C-alpha positions in Angstrom: 128.4 79.0 94.1 127.5 82.6 94.5 127.4 85.1 91.5 129.6 88.0 90.5 128.5 90.9 92.1 126.9 92.9 89.5 129.0 96.0 90.1 131.7 93.8 88.9 130.7 91.9 86.1 129.9 95.8 85.0 133.4 96.9 85.1 135.3 93.3 83.9 132.3 94.0 80.8 133.3 97.7 79.9 137.4 96.8 80.4 137.1 94.6 77.5 135.2 96.3 75.2 138.1 99.2 75.8 141.0 97.2 75.8 139.1 95.2 72.6 138.3 98.9 70.8 141.5 100.0 71.4 143.1 97.0 69.4 141.2 97.5 66.5 141.9 100.9 66.2 145.8 100.7 67.3 146.1 97.8 65.2 143.5 97.6 62.3 143.1 101.4 61.5 146.2 102.9 63.0 144.0 104.9 64.5 145.2 104.7 68.4 143.2 106.1 70.7 144.5 105.4 74.0 148.2 106.2 75.5 150.4 103.3 75.5 150.2 104.3 79.9 146.5 104.1 79.9 145.6 100.6 77.5 148.5 99.0 80.4 145.9 100.6 83.5 143.2 98.7 81.8 144.9 95.6 81.3 146.4 95.5 84.2 143.2 96.3 85.9 141.4 93.5 84.4 144.5 90.9 85.1 143.6 91.8 88.9 140.3 91.1 88.5 139.9 87.6 86.6 142.8 86.9 89.4 140.5 87.8 91.7 137.8 85.7 90.7 139.3 83.1 88.0 135.1 82.2 86.8 135.8 85.6 85.4 138.1 84.3 83.0 137.4 83.8 78.7 139.1 82.5 76.3 137.9 85.7 74.3 139.2 88.2 77.4 141.8 90.9 76.1 144.4 89.2 78.6 143.9 85.8 77.0 146.2 86.0 73.9 149.0 84.4 75.3 147.6 82.3 77.5 148.5 78.4 76.4 151.9 76.1 77.6 153.9 75.7 75.0 153.4 72.3 72.4 155.3 69.5 71.4 153.9 69.9 67.9 151.1 71.7 65.8 147.7 68.9 64.8 146.9 68.5 61.2 143.6 70.8 60.5 141.6 69.2 57.3 139.9 72.7 56.1 136.3 72.7 55.4 137.3 74.8 51.9 140.4 74.3 49.9 143.0 76.8 50.5 143.7 77.0 46.9 146.9 78.4 44.3 146.6 81.3 41.8 148.4 81.5 38.7 150.3 83.9 37.9 150.6 86.7 34.7 153.7 88.0 34.6 153.3 91.1 31.7 150.8 93.3 30.3 149.7 90.9 27.8 148.7 88.0 30.2 146.5 90.5 31.6 144.3 91.6 29.4 144.6 87.6 27.5 143.4 86.4 31.8 140.2 89.8 31.5 138.9 88.3 28.1 139.0 84.6 29.1 136.6 85.7 31.9 134.5 87.9 29.4 134.5 84.8 27.5 133.0 82.9 29.5 130.3 85.5 31.4 129.7 86.2 27.4 130.1 89.8 28.1 133.5 92.3 26.7 136.3 92.8 29.2 135.8 96.6 29.5 133.2 96.0 31.2 134.1 93.8 33.9 134.7 95.0 37.4 137.6 93.6 39.3 139.4 94.1 42.5 142.9 94.7 43.0 145.1 94.5 46.0 148.7 94.0 46.7 150.0 90.2 47.1 151.1 89.8 50.6 154.6 88.3 50.6 154.1 86.3 54.3 152.5 83.5 55.8 148.7 82.4 54.8 147.1 81.2 57.0 142.7 80.9 57.7 140.8 82.0 60.5 137.4 80.3 61.7 135.2 82.0 64.3 132.0 80.3 65.5 128.8 82.7 67.7 132.0 85.3 67.4 134.8 83.8 69.4 137.8 82.4 67.8 137.7 79.0 67.6 140.2 77.8 66.2 143.4 79.1 63.1 145.7 76.9 60.7 148.1 77.5 57.7 147.4 76.9 54.9 149.9 74.0 54.0 149.5 71.9 50.9 146.2 73.5 50.5 143.7 70.3 51.9 145.4 70.8 55.7 146.9 72.7 57.4 148.9 72.9 60.9 147.0 74.0 63.5 148.4 77.1 65.3 145.8 78.4 67.4 147.4 79.3 70.1 150.4 81.2 68.7 147.5 83.1 66.8 145.9 84.0 69.4 149.0 86.2 70.1 148.4 88.3 67.5 146.7 91.7 68.4 145.0 92.6 65.0 143.6 89.3 65.6 140.4 90.2 67.0 139.3 86.6 70.0 135.6 88.3 69.4 134.1 89.7 66.1 132.9 93.4 66.8 130.0 94.7 65.7 126.2 94.5 66.0 125.6 91.8 62.7 127.7 88.5 64.3 127.7 86.0 62.1 127.0 82.3 63.0 130.2 80.7 61.0 132.8 82.9 59.8 136.7 81.4 57.9 138.8 84.1 57.7 141.8 84.1 55.4 144.5 86.4 55.2 147.8 86.8 55.3 150.6 86.8 58.6 153.3 89.6 57.9 156.4 91.1 59.3 157.0 94.9 58.0 160.5 96.0 57.3 161.4 98.0 60.7 159.9 94.6 62.7 162.2 92.3 60.4 165.5 94.4 60.9 164.8 95.4 64.5 164.2 91.2 65.4 167.3 90.4 63.1 169.7 93.1 65.3 168.1 91.5 68.6 169.0 88.1 66.9 172.3 89.5 66.2 173.6 90.6 69.7 171.8 87.3 71.2 174.2 85.3 68.7 171.8 83.6 67.4 170.1 82.7 64.2 169.0 85.7 62.0 166.3 85.2 59.1 166.5 85.4 55.7 163.6 87.7 54.8 160.1 88.7 56.6 158.1 85.8 54.6 160.5 83.5 56.5 159.8 85.6 59.8 156.5 85.9 60.0 156.7 82.1 59.3 159.0 81.1 61.3 157.7 82.9 63.9 154.2 81.1 63.7 155.1 77.6 64.1 156.9 78.3 67.3 155.9 76.0 69.9 155.4 78.5 72.7 153.3 81.1 72.3 155.2 83.3 74.3 157.5 83.1 71.7 154.8 84.5 69.6 154.1 87.4 71.0 157.4 89.0 71.1 157.0 88.8 67.1 156.2 91.9 65.4 153.5 90.2 63.3 150.6 91.1 61.6 147.9 90.1 60.2 145.8 91.7 56.8 142.1 89.6 56.1 142.0 88.8 51.9 138.5 86.6 51.5 135.7 85.7 53.6 135.9 81.5 52.7 132.5 81.2 54.6 130.2 82.8 55.8 126.7 82.0 57.7 124.1 82.8 57.3 125.0 84.8 53.8 124.7 88.3 54.5 123.4 88.9 51.0 127.0 90.7 49.9 127.7 90.6 46.0 130.1 91.4 45.5 134.1 90.9 47.0 134.4 94.1 47.8 131.8 94.7 50.0 132.4 91.3 51.7 136.7 93.0 52.5 134.3 96.1 54.0 132.1 93.9 56.5 135.4 92.4 57.5 136.5 95.3 58.6 133.1 96.2 60.3 133.8 93.1 62.1 137.6 94.6 63.5 139.7 92.9 60.6 142.4 94.6 59.3 142.7 94.7 54.7 144.9 96.2 52.8 143.9 100.3 52.2 145.3 99.5 48.6 142.6 97.7 47.7 140.8 99.0 44.9 137.5 98.5 41.9 138.5 99.3 38.8 137.1 98.3 35.7 137.8 96.4 31.9 142.1 95.3 32.0 143.4 98.4 31.2 142.5 100.2 34.5 144.5 97.1 36.0 147.2 97.1 34.4 147.8 100.6 34.8 147.1 99.7 38.4 149.9 97.4 38.7 152.7 99.2 37.2 151.4 102.3 40.2 152.1 100.0 42.7 155.2 98.8 41.2 156.8 102.2 41.2 155.3 102.5 44.7 156.8 99.3 45.9 159.6 100.6 48.1 158.0 102.7 50.2 155.1 99.9 51.3 157.3 99.3 54.5 156.2 95.3 54.1 156.9 93.0 51.2 154.8 92.0 48.2 155.8 90.4 45.5 152.5 91.1 43.1 148.9 92.0 42.9 146.0 89.6 43.2 143.0 90.7 40.6 139.7 88.8 41.6 136.6 89.3 39.9 134.3 91.5 41.7 130.8 90.0 41.7 130.2 87.1 43.9 128.2 85.8 42.0 130.2 85.8 38.6 132.7 84.3 40.6 130.8 81.7 40.9 129.8 81.2 37.6 133.4 81.1 36.6 134.3 77.8 39.0 137.5 76.4 39.4 140.3 74.9 37.5 142.2 72.3 38.7 143.8 73.9 41.8 143.0 77.4 41.1 140.2 79.6 41.0 139.3 80.8 37.5 138.0 84.3 38.8 141.3 85.4 40.0 145.1 85.9 39.3 148.2 87.6 41.1 150.2 89.5 38.7 153.8 88.7 39.7 156.5 91.5 40.1 160.1 90.8 38.9 161.9 89.0 41.8 164.1 91.6 43.9 167.4 89.9 43.8 170.3 90.2 40.8 174.1 88.7 40.1 177.0 90.4 41.0 181.4 90.5 42.1 181.7 90.2 45.6 184.7 92.5 45.1 185.8 93.0 48.9 184.7 92.4 52.0 184.9 95.1 55.7 184.3 94.6 59.2 181.7 96.6 60.6 181.7 97.2 64.4 178.4 97.6 66.2 177.3 99.8 69.2 177.1 96.4 71.0 180.4 95.6 69.8 179.3 93.1 67.4 181.5 92.8 64.7 179.3 92.5 60.9 181.2 91.7 57.5 179.9 94.0 55.0 180.1 92.4 51.4 181.5 95.5 48.9 179.9 94.3 45.6 180.6 95.8 42.0 177.2 98.5 41.6 174.5 96.2 40.1 170.2 98.5 40.1 168.4 95.8 42.1 164.4 97.1 42.2 165.3 100.1 40.4 168.0 100.8 43.2 172.3 101.1 42.8 173.5 98.7 45.0 177.1 98.6 46.1 176.8 97.1 49.4 175.5 94.4 51.4 175.7 92.1 54.8 177.2 88.8 55.3 175.8 88.8 58.6 178.8 87.1 60.7 181.3 83.7 59.8 178.8 81.3 60.5 176.7 82.8 57.2 179.9 83.0 55.7 180.3 79.6 56.3 176.9 78.6 55.8 177.0 80.4 51.9 180.6 79.5 51.3 181.8 82.4 49.2 184.5 84.0 48.7 185.7 87.0 47.8 185.7 87.5 44.4 183.0 84.9 43.7 179.3 85.5 41.2 176.6 86.4 43.9 173.0 86.8 44.4 171.8 89.1 46.2 168.4 90.7 47.5 167.0 93.8 48.5 162.9 93.9 49.7 161.8 97.8 50.3 164.1 99.4 53.4 166.2 96.1 54.2 169.9 95.8 53.8 170.4 93.8 51.0 172.3 90.5 51.6 173.4 87.5 50.0 171.8 84.8 49.5 173.6 82.8 46.7 176.8 81.9 45.5 177.8 80.7 42.1 180.7 78.0 42.3 180.9 77.4 38.9 181.5 80.9 38.6 184.3 81.2 40.9 187.4 82.4 39.6 190.8 80.9 40.1 192.0 83.5 42.0 189.0 83.5 44.3 190.6 84.4 48.1 188.7 83.3 50.9 187.2 85.3 53.7 189.5 85.8 57.2 188.1 87.1 60.2 189.4 89.2 62.0 191.9 89.0 65.2 191.1 92.3 66.6 188.5 95.5 66.5 189.4 97.2 62.8 188.7 100.2 65.4 190.1 100.4 68.7 192.5 96.7 68.2 190.6 94.9 71.5 190.6 91.3 70.8 187.5 89.7 69.1 185.7 87.5 71.6 183.8 84.2 70.2 183.2 82.2 72.6 181.6 79.0 71.0 177.9 78.2 70.3 177.6 82.1 69.8 177.0 82.9 66.0 178.4 87.0 66.4 182.1 87.6 67.2 182.3 90.8 69.9 184.8 93.7 70.2 185.9 93.6 74.1 187.3 96.8 74.7 183.5 98.2 75.2 184.7 101.3 77.4 187.0 102.1 74.8 186.0 101.2 71.8 184.7 104.1 69.3 182.1 101.9 68.2 180.1 101.4 71.5 181.2 104.4 73.2 177.7 105.7 74.1 176.1 102.6 75.2 178.4 102.2 77.3 178.1 105.4 78.9 174.6 105.3 79.3 174.6 101.6 80.7 177.5 103.3 83.2 175.3 106.2 84.4 172.2 103.9 84.1 170.6 103.7 87.9 171.9 100.3 88.7 175.2 101.1 87.5 176.4 104.3 88.7 172.8 105.9 88.8 174.0 109.4 87.7 171.0 111.6 87.7 170.1 113.9 85.5 172.8 111.9 82.4 170.1 111.2 80.4 170.7 109.6 76.6 169.8 112.5 74.5 172.5 114.3 76.7 175.2 111.5 76.3 174.3 111.3 72.8 175.4 115.1 72.2 178.9 115.0 74.9 179.5 111.6 72.6 179.1 113.7 69.4 181.1 116.5 70.6 184.3 114.5 71.0 184.0 115.5 74.5 183.7 112.3 76.0 185.3 109.3 75.4 185.3 107.4 78.3 183.9 107.6 81.6 186.7 109.1 83.6 185.9 112.1 81.4 182.6 112.5 82.1 184.3 113.8 85.6 186.5 116.2 84.3 183.3 117.8 82.5 182.7 121.5 84.5 179.3 123.5 84.8 180.6 126.4 82.8 181.5 122.9 79.7 177.5 122.2 80.0 176.0 125.5 80.1 177.1 125.8 76.6 174.5 122.7 75.2 170.9 123.4 74.0 168.9 123.3 77.0 171.4 123.2 79.7 171.3 126.3 81.7 173.7 127.1 84.5 171.3 125.2 86.7 170.6 122.3 85.2 174.8 122.0 84.8 175.4 122.5 87.9 173.2 119.5 89.6 175.1 117.1 86.5 178.4 118.2 87.9 176.7 117.2 91.7 175.6 114.2 90.7 178.8 113.2 88.8 180.4 113.7 92.1 178.1 112.1 94.4 178.2 108.9 91.6 181.7 108.7 92.6 181.0 107.4 96.2 179.6 103.8 94.9 180.4 100.2 95.8 182.2 97.3 94.5 179.1 95.6 93.0 177.6 98.7 91.3 180.8 99.5 89.3 181.8 96.0 88.3 178.4 96.0 86.7 178.8 99.8 85.5 181.3 98.1 83.9 179.2 96.5 81.3 180.3 93.1 80.9 178.6 91.0 78.9 176.2 88.2 80.6 177.4 89.9 84.2 174.5 92.1 85.2 173.7 93.0 88.7 173.4 89.4 90.8 176.5 88.0 88.8 178.6 91.5 89.8 176.9 91.2 93.7 178.4 87.7 93.8 182.0 88.5 91.8 182.3 91.6 94.7 181.4 88.8 97.5 183.9 86.6 96.4 186.5 88.2 95.8 186.1 91.3 97.6 188.5 93.5 95.8 188.6 94.5 92.2 192.6 93.9 92.4 191.7 90.3 93.2 188.7 90.3 90.0 191.3 91.3 87.9 194.0 89.3 88.9 191.2 85.6 89.0 192.1 82.7 86.3 189.5 81.8 84.4 188.9 78.6 86.6 189.0 81.2 89.7 185.9 82.7 88.3 183.8 79.5 87.7 184.2 79.3 91.6 182.1 82.2 91.9 178.4 81.5 92.4 175.8 81.3 89.9 179.3 82.0 87.4 179.3 79.0 84.3 182.3 79.0 82.0 180.9 81.5 79.6 180.1 84.3 81.6 183.9 83.5 83.5 185.4 83.6 79.5 184.0 87.2 79.3 185.1 88.5 82.4 188.7 87.0 82.2 188.4 88.2 78.2 187.5 91.7 79.4 190.3 92.6 82.5 192.6 91.0 80.2 192.2 94.6 77.5 194.9 96.8 78.3 192.1 99.2 77.3 190.3 98.2 79.5 192.1 98.5 82.1 193.8 101.9 81.5 190.1 103.0 81.8 189.8 101.5 85.0 192.3 103.1 86.2 191.9 106.4 84.6 188.1 106.2 86.5 189.7 105.3 90.1 192.2 108.6 89.3 189.3 111.0 88.8 188.0 109.5 92.3 185.6 106.7 91.8 186.0 105.4 95.4 183.5 102.2 97.2 184.2 100.4 99.9 186.1 96.6 100.0 183.2 94.4 100.3 182.9 91.5 102.9 184.2 88.1 101.7 181.7 85.6 101.7 183.3 82.3 99.6 181.9 79.9 101.3 178.4 78.6 100.8 175.6 81.7 101.4 172.3 80.6 103.1 169.7 80.8 100.2 172.3 79.4 97.6 170.7 78.0 94.8 166.8 79.7 96.2 164.7 82.1 94.0 162.8 84.6 96.1 160.4 86.6 94.1 158.9 90.4 95.3 155.5 91.7 95.2 153.6 94.6 96.3 154.8 97.7 98.5 156.4 97.1 101.6 156.9 99.9 104.8 160.3 99.1 106.1 162.4 99.0 102.6 161.7 98.8 98.9 161.5 96.6 96.6 165.2 96.8 95.3 166.8 97.2 98.7 164.8 94.4 100.0 165.9 92.4 96.9 170.4 93.7 97.3 169.8 92.0 100.7 168.6 88.6 99.4 170.5 88.4 96.6 173.9 89.5 99.1 172.7 86.1 101.0 172.8 84.7 97.4 169.6 84.0 96.3 168.1 84.3 92.6 165.4 87.3 93.1 163.2 86.5 89.5 160.4 88.4 88.9 157.4 85.7 88.1 156.6 83.6 90.1 157.0 79.2 88.8 157.7 76.1 90.1 161.0 76.8 90.5 160.6 80.0 93.4 161.5 79.1 96.7 159.0 81.5 98.2 157.0 85.4 97.9 157.2 87.9 100.1 154.0 89.9 99.5 153.8 93.0 100.7 150.8 95.4 100.8 147.9 95.1 97.8 150.2 91.8 96.5 148.3 91.0 93.3 148.6 87.8 90.5 151.8 87.0 91.8 150.1 85.7 95.2 147.5 83.9 93.0 149.7 82.3 91.3 152.1 81.6 94.4 149.2 80.0 96.6 148.0 78.1 93.0 151.1 76.4 93.2 151.8 76.1 96.5 154.8 78.6 97.0 155.7 79.4 99.9 153.8 83.0 100.5 156.0 85.6 103.1 154.5 88.3 104.8 157.3 91.6 105.2 157.5 90.8 109.7 158.5 87.2 109.1 160.5 88.5 105.7 163.3 91.0 107.6 162.8 88.1 110.4 164.2 85.9 108.4 166.4 88.4 106.9 167.8 89.3 110.0 168.5 85.8 111.6 170.3 84.8 107.7 172.6 87.8 108.0 173.7 87.2 110.6 174.7 83.8 110.7 177.3 84.7 107.9 
């Protein structure tokens, strides 16, 4: 077998080094050195080179963070050194007593003992093992002696180095640490879950643990997880570090993130002050902690002190009071989110939780109300952590008053009066008045003007925000009534910009039925479904009048999508908004009705590379018009791949899977034949 070109090897090595350094700077040091675009360019180039020369691929390459197939389960992994628990301290006196016990065994004064203190992160404890500088395994804590092997999932975390950095790489290293999810990431994850109607997580700790135990690593890769090292359990050969703080500094040089809050302190009083000061800042950290880990700093003293039962004598955990309190649920109100999701909000008897007065908490959705079994008037426990919205976590049903009331979910939107839609199997109920509902106005307008909808050039997100906040635009039809003089009153909107926008709005009036249907923002109606609906019914009037059974006869439209479409067109507010758009001059040519089978029905095509005779979007539209699905990636289900100029990894994968590859000339020839046969 011929050896790869030395220049190629050099480029691959340089790209990997640059990407590893960028990951370290961004995810460990919080000091990014590459822009997102520069990082993506390097990563795509490396993927291309590895695809062209598969022998170059190695497990520690930055391209291999999500390389494993979904697992059937997780193997058991025995920890070489048990991951023990810590004893707890709950008061100043407990901290002093711990320090005195340590001093007594070391035969010195407690005020002379040096300790390290760092936040006790509230996440999921894991262990990483490296051999010759390369990550070979990762496992959960489990019961302390045996955990679950989750190597593929841990590899997806960019704060977990696949290959150790620096010049002095140990032959064997076992690093232990905590995988956490910051508050912002947790809220964003739950918001997506609510929008999708899937399960929300109770707190960031559960979210981190649940994300690590996904059988498909690709799911874990989408979660905002971070690994923070707190211990080097095994290090061979010994690097002559004498303290825990030195070991943590060494881990940092090897590419690991550790706590910026770690401090070396002498004597119990300094430790007490650290715990109290960190406690005061607990809500500003941006992530959950439930205490402080206190360790004897000198490693020889740790060895001398040893262990007792399931805990080390040289460490303890000071625990903060729980961020939960008990109060009364006085009432429940219902809020409408930007995507129409209806969220029940608990109105509480005000109570102080972790130093903050709380009077509202989220109940998430109807399923959560049923799960909790909560009623108005109940005594409930609420939880608050940092910036996370307070939530109801428990109900004390033994204290339920005789006049407790059942929580009744509304049938109509509390903002606009439209029907509330909740399909079987979905957790989230939604307002069906998307175009009309003030709570959803900004999102509806952004979608309406987007490139794949009416494609209004120059109508960006910030401008839409301004128009809505000034109450100039309430429905999409109002956009077409904007004048140059009116727009010039807005900041950074001169005469030229205003004229351009008015002209763009005028041009956007002339569209296609498929684009118009897509622009309406009906739930789960994307480009392909909108095109199928247009081809099947031919006119908007026929689509509006269609019963659900008729909608289900459309290619690629099942019962759920049919229900969404039918409900949307039944709402008087939506009918009025559509009539206003037509009155404002929005027009389209009637689509050619094709209710029979289409030439490519049931087929899935993928387009890659550049084409000379048409854009990929044009090719996609023509394929969809023939009944095909157009996917973004190649799989075993792909019917054919259209390969234009500079086709990259998709072409390689298609060839590996035995998927038919079609060049541009053949593609156009077949398109013409299929279109003429219809």
